[in-house]
BAZATOR-704437 format. One record per residue (C-alpha): z, y, x. Coordinates in steps of 0.02 Angstrom, whole numbers, plus 32768, in hexadecimal, padded with zeros to 4 digits. Each point is the difference from the previous one (the first is absolute). Example, Ala and Ser with C-alpha at 12.3 -4.5 7.8 and 13.67 -1.06 7.14 Angstrom:
BEGIN
81867F1F8267 7FDF80AC8045 
This chain:
BEGIN
800080008000 7FC680A3804E 808F806B7FC1 808C7F84802D 805180748080 7FFE80937F86 80487F907F78 808B7FCD8078 802380B78029 800F802C7F47 806E7F687FDF 80808040807F 801480A27F9C 808B7FC87F8C 7FEE80947F8A 7F447FE97FEA 7FE07FA87F5A 7F8D7F6A7FF8 7F9180647F8A 7FEE8092807A 7FE47F8B8093 7F767FA17FA5 7FAE80A27FC7 8004804180B3 7FB77F608046 7F7580077F7E 7FD780B28036 7FF57FD780BB 7F507FBC7FEF 7F9280468089 7FEF7F99809F 7FC3805B809B 7FCA7FA4809D 7FF9806080A3 7FC67FDE80B0 805A803A809B 7FE480BC801C 7FC8801F7F4A 804A809B7FB0 805D7FF27F5D 800180BD7FF1 7FCE80978068 803380B67FF6 7FAF805B7F70 7FF47F627F96 80767FF77F6C 806A7F637FF1 7FDA7FAB7F5B 80637F5E8019 80A97FBD8031 7FED7F608065 806A7F688022 7FD57FB980AB 7FDF7F457FF0 7FC67FE880B3 7FE7806D8097 8042809A8059 7FD580B97FF4 802580A1805B 801580A97FAD 7FD080918070 7FBD80B08008 7F9B805E8082 803E809D8055 7F868090801E 7FF47FBC80B3 7FC37F587FBB 80A47FA7802A 802A7F747F88 80B580057FC4 803E7F617FAC 807A80237F73 80177F537FB8 7FC67F4E7FE8 7FD27F917F6E 801B7F458004 80097F657F95 806F80037F66 800F80BC7FF8 7FB2808D7F9C 7F7D806F8050 7FA3809F7FD3 7FE780B28039 809F802E7FA5 7FF080BF7FF3 7F4D7FEB7FC5 80307F7A7F81 809280637FB8 7FAC80AB7FFC 7F4F7FC37FDC 7FC1806B8090 7F9C7FD4809D 805A7F9F8087 8035805480A0 7FFA7F638069 7FA87F5C8021 80317F4F7FD3 7FA67F838070 80077F438006 803F7FBE80A7 7FD07F4F7FCF 7F9A7FB07F78 805F801F7F5F 800C7FD87F48 804C80767F82 80267FFA7F47 7FEC80A97FAB 8030805A7F61 7FA3809C7FC8 806580A07FFD 7FE280167F45 803D7F4E7FDB 8097801A8070 803080A27FA7 7FEC7FA67F59 80777F78803F 80818084802A 7FF1804D7F53 80097F5B7FA2 808B7FA78060 80A0805C802A 80397F738073 7F5C800A8061 801D80BB8011 80AE7FD78043 7FB27F8B8080 7F8980898038 808E807E800C 80647F84806A 7F6B7FE58074 7FE980BD8010 80B880178029 7FF77F7A8087 7F62804D8048 804F80AD8004 809B7FC08058 7F917FA5807D 7F9A809D8024 809C806B8018 80497F7E8078 7F5B7FF9805F 7FF680BE8011 80B48005803B 7FDB7F798081 7F6A80608041 8067809F8018 80A47FBF8045 7FE97F508044 7FC57FD580AE 7F607F9A8014 806B7F668026 806580197F61 7F63801A7F97 7FB67F5E8042 80A17FA07FDE 800880417F4D 7F4D7FCC7FDF 801B7F55804E 809B7FE67F94 7FAC803F7F61 7F517FB58012 7FF67F7F808C 7F667FAE7FB2 7F8E80948028 80107FDD80BA 7FA57F5C7FE2 7F6B804C7FA2 7FF080BA8028 7FB2803A80A5 80818055806F 7F9880A0800C 801B801B7F44 80B97FD7800B 8011807B8090 7FAB80877F99 80737FDB7F6D 809780108074 7FB780A18049 7FF37FC280B2 7F767FCB8074 7FCE7F49800B 803A800480B5 80AE803B7FCC 800A7F797F7D 7FCD7F7B807E 807F803F807E 808F7FFE7F80 7FD07F527FC4 7FF87FC080B3 80B080428021 80417FA37F67 7FB57F5A8036 
């Protein structure tokens, strides 16, 4: 069953009714297959879907005026993915989402998602909970970038998401941690 991992995610939400979970699963209907290096979205495109990653890894990044790529996040299996500001505000994206590996996604159209929120209060509660968790995560990340040393930032990421070190190229992890690949390699070598 293609949506088994999404079904499992919904089943762990104790306050999500069976009715809302089934309606949500029925609405997540669009399968997208991607090859390595394909773009899910680029700046100036408006995000029209929320995705559940079935397989694969992604990087979220933007380009500086000097053409430097700054990685701001990752997408991976069994997680939601979209250009969030674009999806919420229905405005063009400010960054790229690119597949790092071949990938398979299950998508729901923005209009169907908004309808789900309007029709099912417990689904709206789930979305609010996910937003709260995402906001807390972003605040913690910003705090880490401002006050933690490179070694501390690496340790936090390794504790929080050790799986990405198996699948994400180190140059993207270094960018995410706001350090050079050489610095990241040096810190990792010291820890070994």
